[in-house]
C-alpha positions in Angstrom: -41.3 77.5 24.5 -44.9 76.8 25.8 -47.7 79.2 26.0 -47.8 78.0 29.5 -44.3 78.8 30.4 -44.5 81.6 33.4 -42.2 83.4 31.8 -43.9 84.4 28.7 -47.0 86.0 30.9 -43.7 88.1 32.8 -42.6 89.1 29.4 -46.0 89.9 28.1 -46.6 92.0 31.3 -43.2 93.6 31.0 -43.8 94.4 27.1 -47.8 95.8 27.9 -46.0 98.0 30.6 -43.1 99.5 29.1 -44.7 99.9 25.9 -47.3 102.1 27.6 -45.2 104.0 29.4 -42.8 104.6 26.9 -45.4 105.7 24.4 -46.3 108.2 26.8 -43.2 109.6 27.7 -42.4 109.8 24.2 -45.4 111.9 23.7 -44.2 114.0 26.7 -41.4 115.0 24.5 -43.7 116.6 21.5 -45.8 119.0 23.6 -46.9 119.8 27.2 -49.9 118.4 26.9 -50.0 115.4 23.9 -49.0 112.7 26.4 -52.8 113.5 28.2 -53.9 112.5 24.1 -51.7 109.5 24.0 -52.8 108.2 27.7 -56.5 108.5 26.7 -55.9 107.3 23.6 -53.6 104.1 24.7 -56.7 103.1 27.4 -59.3 103.2 24.6 -57.2 101.1 22.7 -56.1 98.8 26.0 -59.5 98.4 26.2 -60.3 97.1 23.0 -57.8 94.9 22.4 -57.7 93.1 25.8 -61.8 93.0 26.5 -62.8 92.6 22.7 -59.9 91.3 20.0 -58.1 89.0 22.3 -61.7 87.2 23.4 -63.1 87.2 20.1 -60.0 86.2 18.0 -57.2 84.7 20.5 -57.5 81.1 21.8 -58.7 81.0 25.4 -55.4 79.3 26.5 -53.3 81.8 24.8 -55.3 84.7 26.0 -56.5 84.0 29.0 -60.0 84.3 28.9 -61.7 87.4 30.8 -58.8 87.3 33.9 -56.0 87.8 31.3 -57.5 90.7 29.6 -58.1 92.1 33.1 -54.4 91.3 33.9 -53.1 93.0 30.5 -55.2 95.9 30.7 -54.3 96.4 34.3 -50.5 96.6 33.1 -51.2 98.8 30.5 -52.9 101.3 32.9 -49.8 100.9 35.0 -47.2 101.5 32.4 -49.7 104.6 31.4 -49.8 106.1 35.2 -46.3 105.7 35.6 -45.2 107.7 32.6 -47.9 110.5 33.9 -46.3 110.9 37.1 -43.1 110.6 36.1 -43.6 113.5 33.4 -45.5 115.2 36.4 -42.8 114.8 38.6 -40.1 116.3 36.1 -42.4 119.7 35.5 
């Protein structure tokens, strides 16, 4: 499979979204406010990974450059947001 295949990009976006949502939802099971700390940690992690690590250590055709970083970060952030909304509705 080529990295230029659109399916690869969709798979990566789904993994960013569901991975972030799972971490926040799982942390919500261990304490009433713990998910906020995990949400903040995930946002910081996503910022560092997408805008520093990927730009320095991945090839531009793999990372997609700054535009790819924005797209990937938005799926991390969307996963965190949806998970927090689900936890809020559950309360």
